[in-house]
N, C-alpha and C positions, 0 to 999 in steps of 0.2 A: 448479435452484440458481440464489439470487439472484446479483447481479452489482453492481458499484460500480465508478465511473471516479472517481480521486480525485486532485486537484491539490494540491501541499503547498508552499507559499511561504515562504520566510525562510532561516534559516541551515540548508540543507539538502543541500546539495551540498559535499563535501570532508569530511566530518564521519562517514562511515560509515553515514549515512540508508538506502541502499540493501541494504547487508548486514544490518543491524539489522531493516529492513522484510522481507526474504527470510527472516530465522531466526523472527521475530515470525509471520509466515504459516505458515510450516511448523508450529509449535505450535499455531495453531488451526486445523489442516487446511484451509488456504486455498490455492487456485490461481489463476495468473495471472500479472502482470508488474509489474517497477518499472523505470526509467528515468530518467536527468537528461533534461530538456528544458529547453534556453534557461536561466532564472534559476528554475527549480521542479523538482520530482518529480512523475511521473506513474505511478499506480499503478491497475492493471485487478485487480479481485482478484474471486472467485468462492467461494462456499461456503454452508454452513446457513445460516439469519437468525441464530441465536444467535451462532456463530463469527465470523460476518461483523461484526455489532455490536460484537463486541469487538475485533476487529481494526482496523475502523476508527476506533473510540475511541483504541485503543492509539497509531495512527498518528499523529491528529491533536492528540493530546498530545506528540508526540516520542519515538518509538521509540529512536532513537541519543542516548545521554546528553550529546553536546556539541551536539546540533541546537537549534533555536530556530524553532518553527512559528509564522508571524507571522500567515499566513492560508491557508485552504483552502476547495477545493469539492468535494463529495461529490455524483455524479450516479446514478441507477440505468441500470444498461447490461445488456446481455446479452454473455456470452463464449462461444466456440466451447465445444462439448458435449466435444470429444475432448482439452481440456487436464487434463493428469493430475499436473502440479507448478508450483511458483512459481517464476519463473526471473527473476533479473538480467541487464538488456538494458544 
């Protein structure tokens, strides 16, 4: 499976961003994690290429209605093969 490491900056904390990201991940069969780190949200995501593309696109557009994504980074990565769910940390 393909993996992505995403950092999202802007108004992404305190607006339900992690909750909506987790719901969006489940909808697209993505496994991984999402957590608040300092002044950004960090996401590790893995899934088939098509679903992962849709997931990344949704995240960078701002999955939470009250969020405002000002900038982001997306890098390729490898996640553990034993991940079976998407977790909010």
